[in-house]
C-alpha positions as CSV (number, residue, x, y, z in Angstrom):
1,X,-26.2,11.3,-13.5
2,X,-28.7,11.4,-16.4
3,X,-25.7,11.1,-18.8
4,X,-24.5,7.9,-17.1
5,X,-28.0,6.5,-17.1
6,X,-28.3,7.2,-20.8
7,X,-25.0,5.5,-21.5
8,X,-26.1,2.4,-19.5
9,X,-29.4,2.3,-21.4
10,X,-27.7,2.5,-24.8
11,X,-25.3,-0.3,-23.7
12,X,-28.2,-2.5,-22.6
13,X,-30.0,-1.9,-25.9
14,X,-26.9,-2.8,-27.8
15,X,-26.5,-6.1,-25.9
16,X,-30.2,-7.0,-26.4
17,X,-29.9,-6.1,-30.1
18,X,-26.8,-8.2,-30.4
19,X,-28.5,-11.2,-28.7
20,X,-31.5,-10.9,-30.9
21,X,-29.3,-11.0,-34.0
22,X,-27.3,-14.0,-32.7
23,X,-30.5,-15.8,-31.9
24,X,-31.8,-15.2,-35.4
25,X,-28.6,-16.6,-36.9
26,X,-28.7,-19.6,-34.6
27,X,-32.3,-20.3,-35.8
28,X,-31.6,-19.8,-39.5
29,X,-30.9,-22.5,-42.1
30,X,-29.9,-22.1,-45.7
31,X,-31.1,-24.9,-48.1
32,X,-29.4,-25.1,-51.6
33,X,-30.7,-27.5,-54.1
34,X,-30.1,-28.4,-57.8
35,X,-32.1,-27.2,-60.8
36,X,-35.3,-29.2,-60.7
37,X,-35.3,-29.4,-64.5
38,X,-32.2,-31.7,-64.3
39,X,-33.1,-33.8,-61.3
40,X,-36.6,-35.3,-61.5
41,X,-38.1,-34.8,-58.0
42,X,-35.7,-32.1,-56.7
43,X,-38.6,-29.6,-56.6
44,X,-40.6,-31.8,-54.3
45,X,-37.6,-32.6,-52.1
46,X,-36.6,-29.0,-51.7
47,X,-40.0,-27.8,-50.8
48,X,-40.5,-30.8,-48.4
49,X,-37.2,-30.1,-46.6
50,X,-38.1,-26.4,-46.3
51,X,-41.5,-27.2,-44.9
52,X,-40.2,-29.7,-42.4
53,X,-37.4,-27.4,-41.3
54,X,-39.9,-24.5,-40.9
55,X,-42.3,-26.8,-38.9
56,X,-39.3,-27.5,-36.6
57,X,-39.0,-23.8,-35.8
58,X,-36.2,-22.8,-38.1
59,X,-36.1,-19.7,-40.3
60,X,-35.5,-21.2,-43.8
61,X,-34.2,-19.8,-47.0
62,X,-34.4,-22.3,-49.8
63,X,-32.9,-21.8,-53.3
64,X,-32.9,-23.8,-56.5
65,X,-30.0,-23.0,-58.8
66,X,-30.0,-22.5,-62.5
67,X,-26.7,-24.3,-63.0
68,X,-23.4,-25.2,-61.2
69,X,-22.0,-21.6,-61.3
70,X,-25.3,-20.2,-60.0
71,X,-25.1,-22.5,-57.1
72,X,-21.6,-21.2,-56.2
73,X,-23.0,-17.7,-56.2
74,X,-25.9,-18.8,-54.0
75,X,-23.5,-20.5,-51.6
76,X,-21.4,-17.4,-51.3
77,X,-24.5,-15.4,-50.4
78,X,-25.6,-18.1,-47.9
79,X,-22.3,-18.1,-46.1
80,X,-22.4,-14.3,-45.8
81,X,-25.6,-14.6,-43.9
82,X,-23.8,-16.7,-41.3
83,X,-26.6,-19.2,-40.7
84,X,-26.6,-21.9,-38.1
85,X,-26.3,-24.6,-40.8
86,X,-26.2,-25.0,-44.6
87,X,-27.7,-28.0,-46.3
88,X,-26.6,-28.6,-49.9
89,X,-27.9,-30.9,-52.6
90,X,-25.0,-30.3,-55.1
91,X,-25.7,-29.4,-58.7
92,X,-22.0,-30.3,-59.5
93,X,-20.2,-32.4,-56.9
94,X,-16.8,-30.9,-57.9
95,X,-17.7,-27.2,-58.1
96,X,-18.2,-26.1,-54.5
97,X,-15.1,-27.0,-52.6
98,X,-13.3,-23.7,-52.8
99,X,-16.3,-21.7,-51.7
100,X,-17.0,-24.1,-48.8
101,X,-13.6,-23.3,-47.3
102,X,-15.1,-20.0,-46.1
103,X,-17.9,-21.8,-44.4
104,X,-15.4,-23.9,-42.5
105,X,-13.4,-20.8,-41.5
106,X,-16.6,-19.3,-40.0
107,X,-17.5,-22.5,-38.2
108,X,-20.8,-23.0,-40.2
109,X,-21.8,-26.7,-40.2
110,X,-22.4,-28.0,-43.8
111,X,-24.6,-31.1,-44.4
112,X,-24.4,-32.7,-47.9
113,X,-27.8,-33.9,-49.0
114,X,-27.8,-37.1,-51.1
115,X,-24.9,-36.0,-53.3
116,X,-21.4,-36.1,-51.9
117,X,-19.4,-32.9,-52.4
118,X,-15.8,-33.4,-53.6
119,X,-12.5,-31.5,-53.2
120,X,-13.2,-30.1,-49.7
121,X,-12.8,-30.9,-46.0
122,X,-15.6,-28.5,-45.1
123,X,-18.4,-31.1,-45.0
124,X,-19.6,-31.8,-41.5
125,X,-22.1,-34.6,-42.3
126,X,-23.6,-36.5,-45.2
127,X,-27.2,-37.9,-45.4
128,X,-28.4,-40.1,-48.2
129,X,-29.6,-43.5,-49.1
130,X,-27.2,-46.4,-49.4
131,X,-26.3,-45.6,-53.0
132,X,-24.2,-48.7,-53.7
133,X,-27.4,-50.6,-52.7
134,X,-29.4,-48.8,-55.4
135,X,-27.5,-50.5,-58.2
136,X,-27.1,-53.7,-56.3
137,X,-30.9,-53.9,-55.7
138,X,-31.5,-53.4,-59.4
139,X,-29.0,-56.2,-60.2
140,X,-30.5,-58.6,-57.6
141,X,-33.9,-58.0,-59.2
142,X,-32.4,-59.0,-62.6
143,X,-30.7,-62.0,-61.0
144,X,-33.9,-63.2,-59.4
145,X,-36.3,-62.6,-62.4
146,X,-34.0,-64.3,-64.9
147,X,-32.9,-67.2,-62.6
148,X,-29.3,-66.4,-63.1
149,X,-28.2,-68.3,-60.0
150,X,-29.6,-71.5,-61.7
151,X,-27.4,-70.9,-64.8
152,X,-30.1,-69.4,-67.1
153,X,-29.1,-67.5,-70.1
154,X,-27.6,-66.1,-72.2
155,X,-29.5,-62.8,-72.1
156,X,-28.4,-59.5,-73.6
157,X,-28.0,-56.5,-71.4
158,X,-27.1,-52.8,-71.7
159,X,-26.4,-50.1,-69.1
160,X,-27.4,-46.4,-68.9
161,X,-25.7,-44.6,-66.1
162,X,-26.1,-41.1,-64.7
163,X,-24.3,-37.9,-65.0
164,X,-20.5,-37.8,-64.5
165,X,-20.8,-34.6,-62.4
166,X,-23.0,-36.4,-59.9
167,X,-20.9,-38.2,-57.3
168,X,-23.7,-40.8,-56.8
169,X,-23.8,-41.8,-60.5
170,X,-20.7,-44.1,-60.4
171,X,-22.0,-45.6,-57.1
172,X,-25.3,-46.5,-58.7
173,X,-23.6,-48.0,-61.8
174,X,-20.9,-49.7,-59.9
175,X,-23.3,-51.4,-57.5
176,X,-25.2,-52.9,-60.5
177,X,-22.3,-53.7,-62.8
178,X,-20.0,-55.2,-60.1
179,X,-22.8,-57.5,-58.9
180,X,-23.7,-58.7,-62.4
181,X,-20.1,-58.9,-63.7
182,X,-19.7,-62.6,-62.7
183,X,-22.7,-63.4,-64.9
184,X,-21.2,-61.3,-67.7
185,X,-17.9,-63.2,-67.3
186,X,-19.7,-66.5,-67.5
187,X,-21.6,-65.5,-70.7
188,X,-25.0,-65.6,-69.0
189,X,-25.3,-61.9,-69.6
190,X,-24.0,-60.4,-72.9
191,X,-23.3,-56.7,-73.5
192,X,-23.6,-56.6,-77.3
193,X,-22.4,-53.0,-77.5
194,X,-19.3,-53.8,-75.4
195,X,-20.0,-50.6,-73.4
196,X,-19.3,-51.2,-69.8
197,X,-16.9,-48.5,-68.6
198,X,-18.6,-45.8,-66.7
199,X,-17.3,-43.1,-69.1
200,X,-19.0,-45.0,-72.0
201,X,-22.4,-45.5,-70.3
202,X,-22.6,-42.1,-68.4
203,X,-25.3,-39.7,-69.4
204,X,-24.7,-35.9,-69.1
205,X,-27.2,-34.1,-66.9
206,X,-29.2,-37.3,-66.4
207,X,-30.9,-36.2,-69.6
208,X,-33.5,-38.6,-71.1
209,X,-32.8,-37.0,-74.5
210,X,-29.1,-37.9,-74.2
211,X,-30.0,-41.4,-73.1
212,X,-32.4,-41.7,-76.1
213,X,-29.7,-40.7,-78.6
214,X,-27.2,-43.2,-77.2
215,X,-29.7,-46.0,-77.0
216,X,-31.1,-45.3,-80.5
217,X,-27.6,-45.8,-81.8
218,X,-27.2,-49.0,-79.8
219,X,-30.5,-50.4,-80.9
220,X,-29.8,-49.7,-84.6
221,X,-26.2,-51.1,-84.5
222,X,-26.6,-54.2,-82.2
223,X,-30.3,-55.1,-82.0
224,X,-31.6,-54.8,-85.5
225,X,-33.0,-57.7,-87.6
226,X,-34.9,-59.3,-84.8
227,X,-32.1,-59.4,-82.2
228,X,-33.5,-59.0,-78.7
229,X,-32.4,-56.7,-75.9
230,X,-33.4,-58.5,-72.8
231,X,-32.2,-56.3,-69.9
232,X,-31.5,-52.5,-69.5
233,X,-30.1,-51.3,-66.3
234,X,-31.1,-47.6,-66.3
235,X,-29.9,-45.7,-63.2
236,X,-33.0,-43.6,-62.9
237,X,-36.5,-43.3,-64.3
238,X,-35.6,-40.5,-66.8
239,X,-32.9,-42.6,-68.3
240,X,-35.3,-45.6,-68.5
241,X,-37.7,-43.3,-70.4
242,X,-34.9,-42.4,-72.7
243,X,-34.7,-46.1,-73.7
244,X,-38.5,-46.3,-74.2
245,X,-38.3,-43.2,-76.5
246,X,-35.4,-44.8,-78.4
247,X,-37.4,-48.0,-78.9
248,X,-40.3,-45.9,-80.3
249,X,-37.9,-43.9,-82.6
250,X,-36.4,-47.0,-84.2
251,X,-39.6,-49.0,-84.2
252,X,-38.1,-51.6,-81.9
253,X,-40.8,-54.2,-81.0
254,X,-39.0,-56.4,-78.4
255,X,-39.5,-54.5,-75.2
256,X,-36.8,-55.6,-72.7
257,X,-37.8,-58.3,-70.2
258,X,-36.4,-56.0,-67.5
259,X,-36.0,-52.3,-67.5
260,X,-34.9,-50.8,-64.2
261,X,-35.1,-47.3,-62.8
262,X,-34.8,-45.1,-59.7
263,X,-36.7,-42.3,-58.0
264,X,-40.3,-43.5,-58.4
265,X,-41.2,-40.2,-60.0
266,X,-44.5,-39.6,-61.9
267,X,-43.2,-40.8,-65.2
268,X,-41.5,-43.9,-63.8
269,X,-44.6,-44.9,-61.9
270,X,-46.8,-44.4,-65.0
271,X,-44.4,-46.4,-67.1
272,X,-44.4,-49.3,-64.6
273,X,-48.2,-49.3,-64.5
274,X,-48.3,-49.3,-68.3
275,X,-45.8,-52.2,-68.5
276,X,-43.1,-50.2,-70.2
277,X,-40.7,-50.2,-67.2
278,X,-40.3,-53.1,-64.9
279,X,-39.2,-51.7,-61.6
280,X,-37.8,-48.7,-59.8
281,X,-35.9,-47.9,-56.7
282,X,-38.0,-45.9,-54.2
283,X,-36.2,-43.6,-51.9
284,X,-38.9,-41.9,-49.8
285,X,-37.9,-38.2,-49.5
286,X,-39.8,-37.9,-46.3
287,X,-37.4,-40.3,-44.6
288,X,-34.3,-38.5,-45.8
289,X,-35.7,-34.9,-45.3
290,X,-36.8,-36.0,-41.8
291,X,-33.2,-37.2,-41.1
292,X,-31.8,-33.9,-42.3
293,X,-34.0,-31.9,-39.9
294,X,-32.8,-34.1,-37.0
295,X,-29.2,-33.5,-38.1
296,X,-29.7,-29.8,-38.2
297,X,-31.3,-29.8,-34.8
298,X,-28.4,-31.6,-33.4
299,X,-25.7,-29.4,-34.8
300,X,-27.5,-26.2,-33.9
301,X,-27.9,-27.4,-30.3
302,X,-24.2,-28.4,-30.2
303,X,-24.7,-32.1,-30.0
304,X,-23.6,-35.1,-32.2
305,X,-26.2,-36.2,-34.8
306,X,-27.1,-39.9,-35.0
307,X,-24.9,-41.5,-37.7
308,X,-24.5,-45.1,-38.9
309,X,-21.4,-44.9,-41.1
310,X,-18.1,-43.4,-40.0
311,X,-15.8,-45.3,-42.4
312,X,-17.2,-45.7,-45.9
313,X,-18.3,-42.3,-47.1
314,X,-15.3,-40.5,-48.6
315,X,-14.6,-37.7,-51.0
316,X,-11.1,-37.2,-52.3
317,X,-10.1,-35.2,-49.1
318,X,-11.7,-36.8,-46.1
319,X,-14.1,-39.4,-44.6
320,X,-17.4,-37.9,-43.8
321,X,-19.7,-39.1,-40.9
322,X,-22.9,-40.2,-42.5
323,X,-26.4,-41.5,-42.0
324,X,-27.5,-43.9,-44.8
325,X,-31.1,-44.9,-45.3
326,X,-32.2,-48.1,-47.0
327,X,-34.0,-47.8,-50.4
328,X,-36.8,-50.1,-51.5
329,X,-37.6,-52.1,-54.7
330,X,-40.9,-51.2,-56.3
331,X,-42.6,-52.9,-59.3
332,X,-46.2,-53.4,-60.4
333,X,-47.0,-55.5,-57.3
334,X,-46.3,-52.8,-54.8
335,X,-46.3,-49.6,-56.9
336,X,-49.2,-48.1,-54.9
337,X,-47.0,-47.5,-51.8
338,X,-45.2,-44.6,-53.8
339,X,-46.2,-41.1,-52.8
340,X,-47.3,-38.7,-55.5
341,X,-44.3,-36.3,-55.9
342,X,-46.3,-33.9,-58.1
343,X,-48.5,-32.7,-55.2
């Protein structure tokens, strides 16, 4: 009788232990984010998401990668821990697909944060800002400030786009270029360098040093001898600063009438206040991180997250249900609404 009782006790303990392990897995979230050195405010975003997720009651493991291959290794380890969900801000949009197939096999929901992940059908949801609108908002700002609708011009313009391994970079650039192309075709906007293909204007790793080198070359070749560069569409604030550094390097005196940016990071805000940069696109991380927390809560509870786009967000394999937030234009008139990402 004592032997039977002992067996029953061991069985109950095993069940309780198993339930505890399952509960821990159900409550755990893996956050994988890019190297902050390459992405402006990623350090702030990662820590904010981790804090909000923890405040919501989840056990969170957050990792920043060193490079694309390191993120693959981190993802492999994250999958082995069998979490309730994985949230990924991709270092390289095309480098994770093969590894993510294992997450799909194990039924782990994967949410892509801000950057779409290519070459995979293992993405459950995507949350970002309306990234075509980023470039279009920059372009509309130029249109308004230069009175292009009224036929003003000609003005010179150059483009500095983001990194080719970031799936958002072509969206930012395409939103701006496609909106302004009719004015280019009419001759109201003139690209003196002739560089308008994404491959020509893209900037590896979003590096301001790479942007500086390219823009130094353009300024020396096409804007010497008093020729003015009126507009630069830079896809983020680091690239805008690359143009500012290039101007300083060549002694260019004719600061563009309009220099755009994105992210509203510390350098961008400082440059706008100093009159070196004209505007930036503000994408409040608290809005998007808050949305990610609500998505995770829904998938871990077995319900459908609120989404607002089921047709337009595609990688090269599938259409991904998405929630897209609306960004905001910020210039000197309203720059004080921007949060300090360095805190």
